[in-house]
GUGUGU-189897 format. One record per residue (C-alpha): chain; x, y, z. Coordinates in steps of 0.1 Angstrom, whole numbers. Layout:
N
NODE   kette       X       Y       Z
NODE       A       X       Y       Z
...
END
This chain:
97
NODE   kette       X       Y       Z
NODE       A    1555     865    1443
NODE       A    1560     890    1471
NODE       A    1531     911    1485
NODE       A    1539     948    1486
NODE       A    1519     977    1499
NODE       A    1520    1011    1515
NODE       A    1496    1025    1541
NODE       A    1491    1061    1549
NODE       A    1473    1077    1579
NODE       A    1471    1112    1593
NODE       A    1469    1117    1630
NODE       A    1441    1138    1644
NODE       A    1451    1170    1662
NODE       A    1470    1161    1694
NODE       A    1473    1124    1685
NODE       A    1506    1124    1666
NODE       A    1528    1110    1695
NODE       A    1503    1082    1703
NODE       A    1501    1071    1667
NODE       A    1539    1072    1664
NODE       A    1542    1050    1695
NODE       A    1516    1026    1682
NODE       A    1534    1023    1649
NODE       A    1568    1018    1666
NODE       A    1554     990    1687
NODE       A    1536     975    1657
NODE       A    1568     976    1637
NODE       A    1587     955    1663
NODE       A    1560     928    1662
NODE       A    1556     928    1624
NODE       A    1593     926    1617
NODE       A    1594     895    1639
NODE       A    1568     878    1617
NODE       A    1585     850    1596
NODE       A    1570     863    1563
NODE       A    1578     900    1568
NODE       A    1605     913    1544
NODE       A    1601     950    1551
NODE       A    1582     973    1574
NODE       A    1594    1009    1575
NODE       A    1575    1039    1590
NODE       A    1580    1074    1578
NODE       A    1565    1108    1584
NODE       A    1564    1135    1558
NODE       A    1587    1165    1561
NODE       A    1559    1189    1551
NODE       A    1533    1173    1573
NODE       A    1546    1155    1604
NODE       A    1511    1142    1614
NODE       A    1510    1122    1582
NODE       A    1525    1087    1584
NODE       A    1536    1065    1555
NODE       A    1543    1027    1561
NODE       A    1560    1006    1535
NODE       A    1554     969    1539
NODE       A    1566     938    1520
NODE       A    1558     901    1527
NODE       A    1573     870    1513
NODE       A    1541     860    1495
NODE       A    1503     861    1497
NODE       A    1503     835    1525
NODE       A    1526     856    1546
NODE       A    1505     886    1541
NODE       A    1473     867    1551
NODE       A    1491     855    1583
NODE       A    1501     891    1590
NODE       A    1464     902    1587
NODE       A    1454     876    1613
NODE       A    1478     886    1640
NODE       A    1466     899    1673
NODE       A    1491     928    1672
NODE       A    1477     939    1639
NODE       A    1441     937    1651
NODE       A    1451     957    1683
NODE       A    1467     984    1662
NODE       A    1438     988    1638
NODE       A    1414     990    1667
NODE       A    1436    1015    1686
NODE       A    1438    1040    1657
NODE       A    1401    1042    1651
NODE       A    1399    1073    1673
NODE       A    1434    1086    1665
NODE       A    1436    1090    1627
NODE       A    1415    1107    1601
NODE       A    1388    1083    1588
NODE       A    1395    1059    1616
NODE       A    1418    1037    1596
NODE       A    1449    1036    1574
NODE       A    1446    1039    1536
NODE       A    1462    1009    1520
NODE       A    1475    1007    1484
NODE       A    1488     974    1470
NODE       A    1518     976    1447
NODE       A    1530     954    1418
NODE       A    1566     954    1407
NODE       A    1573     967    1372
NODE       A    1592     939    1354
END
């Protein structure tokens, strides 16, 4: 079964461009992971400092591999001082059958 989630984060004042660049770079690396099915980054029309990331992985093992990557660890460390709360908010999703 695939592993699906979304993550949200809001850039602190003056940090939007840096967060956007970090997400752009992360996306390139994540999309190259063999188990990545989808990684898409959005901003909200009504709040451009708010980012929304949709992610899907082939299965639980692919997601675990993703969590262990150096690029993921680097991103999570980098946003600690750039986004509200110091991290993204992650919600896991289950398909409705």
